[in-house]
Structure formats: structure tokens, C-alpha cells
C-alpha positions in Angstrom: 19.6 -53.4 15.2 21.6 -50.2 15.4 23.3 -50.9 12.1 19.8 -51.6 10.5 18.5 -48.3 11.7 21.4 -46.4 10.2 20.8 -48.1 6.9 17.1 -47.2 6.9 17.9 -43.6 7.7 20.3 -43.4 4.8 17.6 -44.8 2.5 14.8 -42.7 3.7 16.1 -39.2 4.9 14.0 -37.6 7.6 12.4 -34.3 6.6 13.0 -31.3 8.9 9.9 -30.8 11.1 8.7 -28.1 13.4 7.7 -28.5 17.1 4.2 -29.7 16.1 5.8 -32.5 14.0 4.9 -31.0 10.6 7.1 -30.1 7.7 7.7 -26.4 7.2 5.8 -24.9 4.2 7.8 -24.2 1.1 8.6 -20.6 0.4 5.9 -19.0 -1.7 6.7 -18.4 -5.3 5.8 -14.9 -6.5 6.8 -13.1 -9.7 6.2 -9.7 -11.3 6.8 -8.4 -14.8 6.0 -4.9 -16.1 6.3 -2.8 -19.3 6.4 0.8 -20.2 5.6 0.4 -23.9 7.2 -1.1 -27.0 8.5 0.9 -30.0 11.4 1.8 -32.2 13.8 3.7 -29.9 17.4 3.9 -31.2 20.0 3.6 -28.5 21.7 6.7 -29.5 18.5 8.7 -29.4 18.2 8.5 -25.6 20.5 10.7 -23.5 22.1 9.2 -20.4 19.8 11.3 -18.2 16.7 10.0 -20.0 18.0 6.4 -19.7 18.5 6.8 -16.0 14.9 8.3 -15.7 13.4 5.4 -17.6 15.1 2.8 -15.5 14.3 4.6 -12.3 10.6 4.7 -13.1 10.6 1.0 -14.0 12.3 0.2 -10.7 9.8 2.3 -8.7 7.0 0.3 -10.3 8.8 -3.0 -9.5 9.3 -1.9 -5.9 5.7 -1.0 -5.5 4.4 -4.3 -7.0 6.9 -6.5 -5.4 6.4 -5.0 -1.9 2.8 -6.1 -2.1 3.7 -9.6 -3.1 6.5 -9.9 -0.5 3.9 -9.1 2.3 1.6 -11.9 1.0 -0.7 -9.5 -0.9 -2.7 -10.4 -3.9 -1.6 -10.3 -7.5 -4.5 -7.8 -8.1 -3.1 -5.4 -5.6 0.4 -5.9 -6.9 -0.5 -5.0 -10.5 -2.6 -2.1 -9.4 0.3 -0.7 -7.4 2.8 -1.1 -10.2 0.6 0.4 -12.9 -0.3 3.4 -10.7 3.5 4.2 -10.5 3.8 4.0 -14.2 0.7 6.2 -14.7 2.4 8.8 -12.5 5.7 8.7 -14.5 5.7 11.3 -17.3 8.2 9.1 -19.2 5.4 6.8 -20.4 2.2 7.2 -22.4 -0.3 6.6 -19.6 -1.7 9.0 -16.9 0.6 12.0 -16.5 2.6 11.3 -19.7 -0.4 10.5 -21.9 -0.3 11.6 -25.5 -2.7 14.2 -26.9 -5.6 13.5 -29.3 -6.3 15.6 -32.3 -8.3 18.1 -30.3 -5.3 18.7 -27.9 -6.9 16.7 -25.1 -6.3 13.4 -23.4 -8.5 10.3 -23.5 -7.3 7.5 -21.3 -8.0 3.7 -21.4 -7.2 1.0 -18.9 -8.1 -2.6 -17.9 -7.5 -5.1 -15.1 -8.3 -8.8 -14.8 -8.0 -11.3 -12.0 -7.2 -14.8 -13.4 -8.7 -17.3 -11.0 -12.1 -15.6 -10.8 -12.1 -14.1 -14.4 -13.3 -10.8 -12.9 -12.4 -7.9 -15.1 -12.9 -4.1 -15.4 -12.1 -1.7 -18.1 -12.6 2.0 -19.0 -12.1 3.9 -22.3 -11.9 7.5 -23.2 -11.8 8.9 -19.6 -10.6 12.4 -19.1 -10.5 13.5 -15.4 -9.5 10.4 -13.4 -5.9 10.7 -12.3 -5.3 6.9 -12.3 -7.4 5.1 -14.8 -6.3 1.7 -13.6 -8.0 2.4 -10.3 -11.2 3.4 -12.1 -11.0 0.1 -14.1 -10.7 -1.8 -10.9 -13.7 0.1 -9.4 -15.7 -1.0 -12.4 -14.7 -4.6 -11.7 -15.4 -4.5 -8.0 -18.3 -2.0 -7.7 -20.4 -2.4 -10.8 -22.1 -5.3 -12.7 -20.2 -4.3 -15.9 -16.9 -5.0 -17.4 -16.3 -1.9 -19.6 -17.5 1.7 -19.3 -16.6 4.4 -21.7 -16.5 8.2 -22.1 -19.1 10.2 -20.2 -20.5 7.0 -18.7 -17.2 6.1 -17.2 -16.8 9.7 -15.9 -20.3 9.5 -14.3 -19.5 6.2 -12.6 -16.3 7.8 -11.3 -18.5 10.5 -9.7 -19.9 7.7 -7.5 -16.5 6.6 -6.2 -15.1 9.2 -3.8 -11.8 7.3 -3.4 -10.8 8.2 -7.0 -8.8 11.3 -7.4 -10.0 13.7 -10.1 -7.9 16.2 -12.0 -8.4 18.7 -14.8 -7.6 17.2 -18.2 -4.6 19.6 -18.4 -3.0 17.8 -15.5 -1.9 15.1 -17.9 -0.1 17.6 -20.2 3.6 17.3 -20.8 5.6 19.5 -23.1 7.2 16.5 -24.8 3.8 15.0 -25.8 2.6 18.4 -27.0 5.6 18.6 -29.3 4.8 15.1 -30.6 1.2 16.2 -31.4 2.4 19.3 -33.2 4.9 17.2 -35.2 2.2 14.6 -36.2 -0.2 17.4 -37.2 2.5 19.1 -39.3 3.1 15.8 -41.1 -0.6 15.4 -41.6 -0.9 18.8 -43.1 2.0 18.1 -45.4 0.1 14.9 -46.4 2.9 12.7 -45.3 2.5 9.4 -43.5 3.1 9.4 -39.8 6.8 9.4 -39.1 8.8 8.1 -36.2 9.6 10.9 -33.8 13.2 12.1 -33.7 13.2 12.4 -29.9 13.3 8.6 -29.4 9.5 7.9 -29.5 8.1 5.3 -31.8 5.1 5.6 -34.1 2.1 7.2 -32.5 0.4 4.0 -31.3 3.1 3.0 -28.9 3.6 3.7 -25.2 1.1 1.6 -23.2 2.1 0.5 -19.6 1.2 -2.7 -17.9 1.9 -5.4 -15.3 1.3 -9.1 -14.6 1.8 -10.7 -11.2 1.8 -14.1 -9.6 1.0 -14.1 -5.8 1.9 -16.5 -3.1 -1.5 -18.2 -3.4 -0.7 -19.1 -7.1 -3.1 -16.5 -8.4 -2.4 -14.3 -11.5 -3.6 -10.8 -12.4 -2.9 -8.5 -15.3 -3.4 -4.7 -15.8 -2.8 -2.3 -18.7 -3.1 1.5 -19.0 -2.6 3.9 -21.9 -3.1 7.3 -23.4 -3.6 5.7 -26.8 -2.5 7.1 -30.1 -1.0 10.6 -30.7 -3.5 12.7 -32.8 -6.3 10.1 -32.5 -9.8 11.0 -33.6 -13.4 9.9 -33.2 -13.0 8.4 -29.7 -10.5 5.8 -31.0 -10.0 2.9 -28.5 -7.1 0.5 -28.8 -6.4 -2.9 -27.4 -5.4 -2.0 -23.9 -8.9 -1.9 -22.3 -10.3 -4.7 -24.4 -10.3 -7.9 -22.4 -8.6 -10.6 -24.5 -6.9 -8.2 -26.8 -4.4 -6.2 -24.8 -5.2 -7.6 -21.3 -5.9 -11.1 -20.1 -5.5 -13.3 -17.1 -6.7 -16.8 -16.2 -5.6 -19.4 -13.7 -2.6 -20.5 -15.8 -1.4 -17.3 -17.5 -1.6 -13.5 -17.7 -0.6 -11.0 -20.4 -0.4 -7.3 -21.0 0.2 -6.1 -24.5 1.8 -3.0 -26.0 1.8 -2.1 -29.7 -0.4 -1.3 -32.6 -3.7 -1.9 -31.0 -5.8 -2.6 -34.1 -3.8 -5.7 -34.8 -3.9 -6.9 -31.2 -7.7 -6.6 -31.3 -8.0 -8.5 -34.5 -5.8 -11.3 -33.2 -7.2 -11.4 -29.6 -3.5 -11.4 -28.9 -3.5 -11.5 -25.1 -6.0 -14.3 -24.9 -4.4 -16.2 -27.8 -1.1 -16.5 -25.9 -2.8 -17.9 -22.8 -5.1 -20.2 -24.9 -2.0 -21.7 -26.5 -0.7 -22.5 -23.0 -4.0 -23.9 -21.8 -5.2 -25.9 -24.9 -2.1 -26.8 -26.8 0.3 -27.2 -23.9 2.7 -24.7 -25.3 5.3 -23.2 -23.0 4.7 -19.6 -22.2 7.7 -18.5 -24.2 6.7 -20.4 -27.3 3.1 -19.1 -27.1 4.2 -15.5 -26.6 6.8 -15.7 -29.4 4.3 -17.2 -31.9 1.7 -14.5 -31.3 3.9 -11.4 -30.9 6.7 -12.3 -33.3 4.9 -14.2 -36.0 1.1 -13.6 -36.1 1.1 -9.8 -35.4 3.9 -9.0 -37.9 2.4 -11.2 -40.5 -0.8 -9.2 -40.3 1.1 -5.9 -40.6 1.4 -4.9 -36.9 4.2 -4.7 -34.4 4.8 -4.3 -30.7 5.4 -6.5 -27.7 3.9 -8.1 -24.6 4.7 -9.3 -21.2 3.4 -12.7 -20.0 3.6 -14.7 -16.8 2.4 -18.3 -16.0 1.5 -20.0 -12.7 5.0 -21.5 -12.4 6.5 -18.1 -12.4 7.9 -18.3 -16.0 8.2 -14.9 -17.6 8.1 -14.0 -21.3 8.8 -10.6 -22.8 8.7 -10.8 -26.6 8.8 -7.8 -28.9 9.4 -7.1 -32.5 9.7 -3.4 -32.5 13.3 -2.8 -31.7 12.8 -2.0 -28.0 10.4 -2.4 -25.1 10.7 -0.7 -21.7 10.4 -3.6 -19.3 11.2 -4.9 -15.8 10.9 -8.2 -13.9 11.3 -10.0 -10.6 11.6 -13.8 -11.0 10.5 -16.2 -8.2 14.1 -16.7 -7.2 14.5 -13.0 -6.6 16.4 -12.2 -9.8 15.5 -8.8 -10.9 16.2 -6.3 -13.7 15.1 -3.6 -16.1 15.9 -3.1 -19.8 14.9 -1.1 -22.9 16.7 -2.6 -25.9 17.4 -6.1 -27.1 20.3 -7.9 -25.5 20.7 -5.0 -23.0 22.6 -5.7 -19.8 20.2 -6.0 -16.8 20.0 -3.0 -14.5 
């Protein structure tokens, strides 16, 4: 009998159990991916001090978002926390580092989406809210609407005392003013927009974003931007448009960065997740197809970050560089700017 028992145990290993006789739960799988914009940024155009500042800002955003997830917080809270950090970092074209429009002002756009509920909020052309991503979330949580723009978005912000307000000049940075002056000189000279010599790409790049997977298996995505240098007529890009620059469902989340007009025409963020949902494509295959084939074929360029419910991360870009950072479910973490760059 004893020999029989030993054989049975060998064939059917006993799982570890707790005092109550139940198996311990598996460790929750969480993941986070962020971006600080895609564009053509030659390696030799960035000083070592700038490089350190970029990586430090990306790591602060990862710290903020991952801290939420590590404590069992929601994906929605994680992407909000990460994007707020990026909005506060003058290195990127969102919040404090936003580009100037043709009138020398700032018009900010943002969107956020919760995948399993399909709740979403977005704002466009806001001028006095320090963190537009928080306003977008307020639209989602405290209004019956999805998108508010311009004066209407500002009026709604007046009803939310938790939102910090700042004068429009608070978003100013000298670097962005120099970019505006350069763009306007080129325009006066009747030249096409040129890539800036101080490491910035064409004037439609610089969006920031985050996508997170929480311990409950839920996904959220968020995107924020200052838009295009020297923009006119209240131009709005893809970032605040649900399905174009921002999307999340129960399988997949995406935040885009690039030439917004092309992302809008392609419904790029939604298309990536639709390929995962309806065709069964892997996340990487879907993201590569949209970002590296469809967008360039139409004449656009840029990148995106994407995350699925299994914790897979994709970060395709066709623009030479994309500021990005990630934390995989197994804890592997890094930040990078250029292609094939060693993880930091």
C-alpha cells in the first residue's frame, strides 16, 4: 500500500495549499508602457545632459504608473499618474513643454479610455488647465459627454475645483518659442516646414501617452499633447480622438504619436485593437501593420505603444526614434529613444 501511495504521488503532484486548504493565488500580471513622442531625432543631435534628462523623465513616469499597479490600483489610475508626470516634464510636447500655436499661445488636447467599460473622456483646445489628462478624465467621470473643446472645456473645468488652473504662459518654454520662431521664419521664406536642428522632429510630433494592464486584467490608455507647432484655426490632431490616437477595450490598448491627420484617417489606434480582436493577429503583428505599413503608405509617419491583456507590449515606430519606456509583467523594465538602443 505504501509503495502504491508513493507512485500515485509521483503521478499526481500535490499543489501547495494554505491553512484553509486552498491553493495560493497566482501573482497578478501587470504591465505598463509609455511614450514621449515619436520623430526624427539624430543621435548626435542630443547632448549627454539632454539624454539623461529624457531618460530621467521617462523613468519618473514609469515609477508613478507602476507604483499604482504594484499596490493593486487600477489601470485608469496608473495611466493618469504616468501621463501627469510627462505633462509636467518640459522635455515633451504636452503640458509644461507644449508647443506654441501661430498666435504664440498653447492649445492642449488629451484623452483617456477604460477598456472593459469603454468609458472615455477627451478635451481639445484647452488653455488654462495644468494637466489636461485630468480634465479628460473628469469629462469621462463627471459629465454625460465624451469630448469637450475650447471654451466649453474651460467652462466645464470651472465646475471641477480639484483641477489646477494656470495662466497660459505657464506652459511656455524657451525651446518651444525658438521652434515657433524658426517655423514662422521658414513660412515667411515660403519654405516647407523643416526638421529643427535642436533634435526635434517635424512640428506635428511630441505627444505623450501611457497604456496599463492592472491586476484585475483591465486595460486603460491615455494620451496628451500640445499639438503642432505654429498650428492655426483651432487644429485638433489624433490624440483626443477616441479610436484615432487613443483606444482601449478588454483585449488591447493603444496610444499613438505622429502625424495626427493620418492617424485620424486610419482610425489607427482602434484598427490595431480590431486586428487583435477580429482577425486574431498578435499585438505585435497588428501594431506593425498599421504603424509601419498603412500609415507610411498614406504619407504619414510616427509610432504607437500598445499593450494586450496577456501583458504583451508593442512599440512600433517608423520615424527614426520614439521616446519610450516599459515595465513587463515579469518586472523587466527599460527606457529608450532610438532604434536598437540599449535599455536603460
